[in-house]
C-alpha positions as CSV (number, residue, x, y, z in Angstrom):
1,M,10.6,-32.5,55.7
2,R,13.8,-30.4,55.6
3,F,16.1,-29.8,59.0
4,N,18.1,-26.6,58.5
5,I,21.1,-25.9,60.5
6,R,21.7,-22.2,60.8
7,D,21.8,-22.0,56.9
8,Q,24.9,-23.9,56.8
9,G,23.4,-27.1,55.4
10,A,20.4,-29.3,55.8
11,F,19.2,-32.9,56.0
12,Y,16.0,-33.7,54.0
13,L,13.5,-36.4,53.3
14,R,10.9,-36.2,50.6
15,W,8.1,-38.4,49.4
16,E,6.6,-38.2,45.8
17,V,4.0,-39.7,44.0
18,L,3.6,-39.5,40.2
19,P,0.4,-40.6,38.5
20,L,0.9,-42.5,35.2
21,P,-1.9,-42.7,32.7
22,E,-3.0,-45.8,31.0
23,E,-1.0,-46.2,27.7
24,S,-1.4,-48.6,25.0
25,Q,0.2,-48.7,21.1
26,P,-0.9,-50.4,18.0
27,W,1.9,-53.0,18.1
28,G,0.5,-54.6,21.4
29,Y,2.4,-52.6,24.2
30,Y,0.1,-51.8,27.0
31,D,0.8,-50.2,30.3
32,P,-1.9,-50.1,32.7
33,G,-0.8,-46.9,34.5
34,G,-1.1,-46.4,38.1
35,T,1.2,-44.5,40.5
36,Q,4.7,-44.3,41.1
37,H,6.1,-43.5,44.8
38,R,9.6,-42.4,45.5
39,L,11.2,-41.6,48.9
40,S,14.4,-39.7,48.6
41,F,16.6,-38.2,51.4
42,G,19.9,-36.4,51.3
43,V,22.1,-33.6,52.7
44,S,22.4,-30.0,51.0
45,A,24.7,-27.1,51.7
46,G,23.5,-23.5,52.6
47,N,23.7,-20.5,50.8
48,V,27.3,-19.4,51.5
49,P,29.1,-22.9,51.7
50,A,27.3,-23.8,48.2
51,L,28.5,-20.6,46.8
52,I,32.1,-21.3,47.9
53,G,31.9,-24.8,46.6
54,T,30.8,-23.8,43.3
55,V,33.5,-21.3,42.8
56,A,35.9,-23.8,44.1
57,I,35.0,-26.4,41.6
58,L,34.7,-24.0,38.7
59,L,38.4,-22.8,39.5
60,A,39.5,-26.4,39.8
61,I,38.1,-27.2,36.2
62,G,39.5,-23.9,34.8
63,V,43.0,-24.5,36.3
64,G,42.8,-28.5,35.3
65,Q,42.1,-27.3,31.6
66,D,45.8,-25.7,31.3
């Protein structure tokens, strides 16, 4: 789910499911597999704010190198 605010930024909530296969090795390691679930949430910038921020960070890194 993503809540976008006039392409200036967004809040998001994401749920992911990763199926894991059963795995065993000759030295006795055994993983029964199953599924792994993850819930993540965060904030992202829109197109123009992200572009401005990226340029500002690159300039700061470049100026900091001198």
